[in-house]
RONURO-776495 format. One line per field, with one value per residue: residue number from 1; x, y, z of N, C-alpha, C, CB in turn. Coordinates in Angstrom, 3 decimals, padded with zeros to 6 digits. Glycine has a CB too. Layout:
drenlo	(NUM:...)
n_c1	(X:...)
n_c2	(Y:...)
n_c3	(Z:...)
ca_c1	(X:...)
ca_c2	(Y:...)
ca_c3	(Z:...)
c_c1	(X:...)
c_c2	(Y:...)
c_c3	(Z:...)
cb_c1	(X:...)
cb_c2	(Y:...)
cb_c3	(Z:...)
//
This chain:
drenlo	(1:2:3:4:5:6:7:8:9:10:11:12:13:14:15:16:17:18:19:20:21:22:23:24:25:26:27:28:29:30:31:32:33:34:35:36:37:38:39:40:41:42:43:44:45:46:47:48:49:50:51:52:53:54:55:56:57:58:59:60:61:62:63:64:65:66:67:68:69:70:71:72:73:74:75:76:77:78:79:80:81:82:83)
n_c1	(000.863:000.711:001.713:-000.281:-002.635:-002.431:-002.529:-005.272:-006.594:-005.534:-006.333:-009.118:-009.492:-008.470:-009.902:-010.441:-007.909:-006.548:-007.899:-007.342:-004.536:-004.294:-005.526:-003.779:-001.357:-002.155:-002.730:-000.148:001.231:-000.244:000.199:002.953:003.023:001.465:003.011:005.309:004.442:002.998:003.544:002.696:001.476:001.913:-000.571:-002.487:-001.649:-002.338:-005.132:-005.692:-004.564:-006.098:-008.319:-008.109:-007.303:-009.659:-011.574:-010.437:-010.618:-013.415:-013.914:-012.503:-013.888:-016.398:-015.697:-014.942:-017.399:-018.816:-017.278:-017.703:-020.477:-020.500:-018.885:-020.447:-022.775:-021.696:-020.941:-023.457:-024.515:-022.730:-023.277:-025.945:-025.610:-024.160:-025.909)
n_c2	(-001.169:002.108:005.496:007.317:005.841:004.865:006.977:008.142:005.816:005.333:007.690:007.462:005.286:006.182:008.555:010.413:010.662:011.855:014.320:015.367:015.596:017.511:019.662:020.033:020.684:023.024:024.672:024.870:026.166:028.534:029.593:030.046:031.935:034.017:034.570:035.598:037.937:039.531:040.851:039.177:037.699:034.155:032.882:034.639:034.632:032.032:032.166:034.010:032.653:030.430:030.780:030.539:027.761:026.592:027.261:025.921:023.291:022.947:023.113:020.851:018.817:019.126:018.443:015.773:014.689:015.045:013.422:010.938:010.609:010.581:008.305:006.337:006.438:005.676:003.046:001.877:002.087:000.431:-002.022:-002.341:-002.527:-004.876:-006.760)
n_c3	(000.000:-000.956:-000.022:-000.725:-000.571:002.015:003.933:003.867:004.693:007.268:008.576:008.418:010.066:012.505:013.504:015.671:016.826:014.733:014.529:017.063:016.872:014.855:016.137:018.349:017.058:015.802:018.008:019.095:016.967:016.818:019.373:019.203:017.159:018.274:020.516:019.367:018.241:020.080:023.287:025.939:029.036:029.595:030.168:029.130:026.484:025.760:025.923:023.863:021.746:021.215:019.573:016.685:016.412:017.467:015.546:013.376:014.308:014.392:011.640:010.742:012.099:010.881:008.271:008.730:009.469:007.079:005.399:006.618:006.194:003.374:002.863:004.059:002.463:000.016:000.551:000.964:-001.614:-003.022:-001.794:-002.579:-005.327:-005.575:-004.652)
ca_c1	(000.000:001.544:001.360:-001.534:-003.726:-002.240:-002.943:-006.724:-006.991:-005.188:-007.172:-010.483:-009.476:-008.107:-010.486:-010.261:-006.480:-006.198:-008.459:-006.554:-003.207:-004.458:-005.799:-002.564:-000.384:-002.681:-002.509:001.283:001.570:-000.889:000.924:004.240:002.749:001.014:004.152:006.289:003.842:002.451:004.172:001.669:001.739:001.553:-001.998:-003.211:-001.307:-003.144:-006.509:-005.756:-004.088:-006.984:-009.412:-007.888:-007.428:-011.051:-012.222:-009.890:-011.191:-014.791:-013.852:-012.079:-015.013:-017.404:-015.166:-015.013:-018.810:-019.157:-016.613:-018.407:-021.742:-020.173:-018.406:-021.594:-023.661:-021.004:-021.030:-024.828:-024.657:-021.967:-024.027:-027.127:-025.182:-023.684:-027.016)
ca_c2	(000.000:003.310:006.579:007.946:005.007:004.598:008.114:008.165:004.624:005.546:008.770:006.974:004.380:006.939:009.884:011.307:010.918:012.828:015.619:015.825:015.996:018.777:020.689:020.291:021.400:024.382:025.412:025.168:027.177:029.785:030.117:030.561:033.165:035.036:034.917:036.401:039.195:040.316:040.544:038.911:036.579:032.891:032.569:035.468:034.148:030.835:032.601:034.616:031.722:029.287:031.089:029.930:026.297:026.184:027.341:024.832:022.042:022.867:022.811:019.454:017.982:019.186:017.632:014.365:014.291:014.943:012.216:009.776:010.498:010.191:006.927:005.489:006.367:004.893:001.629:001.431:001.936:-000.749:-003.197:-002.455:-002.948:-006.266:-007.657)
ca_c3	(000.000:-001.023:000.894:-001.148:-000.054:003.428:004.771:004.097:005.441:008.668:009.100:008.595:011.216:013.716:013.301:016.818:016.961:013.685:014.912:018.208:016.405:014.139:017.149:019.134:016.236:015.583:019.257:019.176:015.963:017.188:020.545:018.731:016.408:019.215:021.368:018.636:017.807:021.179:024.580:026.945:029.933:028.942:030.309:028.161:025.146:025.519:025.669:022.536:020.726:020.996:018.652:015.370:016.491:017.662:014.239:012.572:014.811:013.893:010.208:010.592:012.531:009.816:007.175:009.131:009.396:005.657:004.876:007.171:005.480:002.001:002.900:004.389:001.303:-001.022:000.931:000.705:-003.068:-003.410:-001.340:-003.424:-006.660:-005.527:-004.271)
c_c1	(000.910:000.975:000.018:-002.744:-003.647:-002.776:-004.460:-007.229:-006.720:-006.095:-008.595:-010.572:-009.271:-008.614:-010.190:-008.789:-006.036:-006.680:-007.677:-005.164:-003.268:-004.692:-004.527:-001.525:-000.857:-002.512:-001.044:001.696:000.979:-000.216:002.254:004.041:002.349:002.166:005.167:005.747:003.429:003.146:003.079:002.151:001.306:000.062:-002.833:-002.904:-002.146:-004.586:-006.641:-005.399:-005.092:-008.098:-009.258:-007.954:-008.865:-011.802:-011.742:-010.476:-012.637:-014.822:-013.462:-013.193:-016.126:-016.970:-015.237:-016.451:-019.243:-018.531:-017.321:-019.728:-021.504:-019.746:-019.548:-022.528:-023.022:-021.080:-022.428:-025.045:-023.914:-022.710:-025.266:-026.751:-024.743:-024.800:-027.919)
c_c2	(001.233:004.411:007.214:007.153:004.851:005.728:008.166:006.958:004.812:006.591:008.279:006.000:005.139:008.382:010.838:011.623:011.959:014.229:016.197:016.294:017.324:019.911:021.051:021.060:022.826:025.240:025.809:026.265:028.530:030.415:030.717:031.881:034.299:035.493:035.781:037.778:040.109:039.887:040.416:037.817:035.294:032.548:033.383:035.050:032.931:031.208:033.174:033.629:030.618:029.553:030.403:028.396:025.812:026.228:026.213:023.491:021.877:022.528:021.354:018.505:017.972:018.347:016.145:013.853:014.131:013.702:010.954:009.548:010.015:008.730:005.955:005.344:005.573:003.400:001.077:001.192:000.710:-002.023:-003.418:-002.949:-004.404:-007.242:-007.984)
c_c3	(000.000:-000.127:000.555:-000.634:001.467:004.304:004.945:004.895:006.934:009.288:009.330:009.772:012.525:013.616:014.454:017.069:015.953:014.063:016.093:017.806:015.663:015.133:017.918:018.314:015.959:016.831:019.367:018.203:016.332:018.400:020.110:017.992:017.345:020.106:020.664:018.272:018.971:022.478:025.639:027.889:029.241:029.040:029.320:026.728:024.794:025.204:024.266:021.435:020.411:019.985:017.298:015.430:016.730:016.337:013.338:013.007:014.357:012.405:009.974:011.020:011.484:008.616:007.489:009.069:007.944:005.037:005.361:006.429:004.050:001.942:003.157:003.183:000.162:-000.709:000.676:-000.781:-003.554:-003.004:-002.197:-004.811:-006.670:-005.191:-005.414)
cb_c1	(-000.982:001.655:002.438:-001.585:-003.696:-000.776:-002.449:-007.448:-006.244:-003.724:-007.174:-010.976:-008.379:-006.565:-011.984:-010.874:-005.675:-006.808:-009.964:-006.438:-002.609:-005.631:-006.888:-001.962:-000.144:-004.168:-002.933:002.092:001.073:-002.367:001.159:004.938:001.643:-000.143:004.823:006.723:002.640:000.897:005.212:000.331:001.000:002.358:-002.470:-002.859:000.190:-003.094:-006.948:-004.833:-002.789:-007.592:-009.503:-006.529:-006.540:-011.744:-011.949:-008.358:-011.113:-015.527:-012.855:-010.804:-015.563:-017.647:-013.728:-014.445:-019.708:-018.697:-015.127:-018.668:-022.481:-019.062:-017.331:-022.364:-024.022:-019.524:-020.657:-025.840:-024.142:-020.565:-024.429:-027.851:-024.048:-022.565:-027.826)
cb_c2	(-000.003:003.809:007.638:008.058:003.626:004.375:009.430:008.223:003.382:005.967:009.970:006.295:003.330:006.925:009.765:010.687:009.625:012.406:015.484:014.719:014.914:018.689:020.205:018.967:020.653:024.330:024.566:023.913:026.747:029.555:028.999:029.530:032.926:034.503:033.674:035.673:038.904:040.134:041.650:038.504:036.757:031.769:032.842:036.942:033.806:029.897:033.645:035.812:031.105:028.873:032.580:030.370:025.776:027.088:028.703:024.802:021.997:024.189:023.744:019.182:018.480:020.648:018.028:014.180:015.328:016.198:012.185:009.969:011.850:011.091:006.766:006.071:007.778:005.334:001.446:002.463:003.183:-000.718:-003.042:-001.113:-002.062:-006.404:-007.051)
cb_c3	(001.240:-002.478:000.881:-002.689:-000.719:003.714:004.160:002.767:004.915:008.804:008.137:007.310:011.046:013.929:013.116:018.066:016.782:012.328:015.270:019.231:015.499:013.129:018.127:019.634:014.913:015.179:020.488:018.905:014.576:017.471:021.599:017.813:015.370:020.073:021.864:017.379:016.947:021.282:024.983:026.277:031.296:029.545:031.753:028.358:025.057:026.733:026.711:022.466:021.168:022.297:018.453:014.811:017.597:018.702:013.580:012.679:016.339:014.144:009.506:011.417:013.878:009.382:006.875:010.550:010.108:004.900:005.302:008.687:005.476:001.433:003.970:005.592:000.825:-001.144:002.410:001.226:-003.798:-002.774:000.133:-003.519:-007.155:-004.507:-003.174)
//
């Protein structure tokens, strides 16, 4: 199995791990960006840095729900065609 097939397979098996990894990396990137641009205490940086990752997480969750619905409908069509 090559990388092009392996990644979607892994992501579909480990949905919550994928979403958590995306969220954690977005928090880290946003904290680094906020820390380099604005001089704030770490607690305030965290408060300001979480907005973008929350929006990204909602977008990823919406995408995961759409993929799940699409995958489920494709499986139903395949089962109907093979029956």
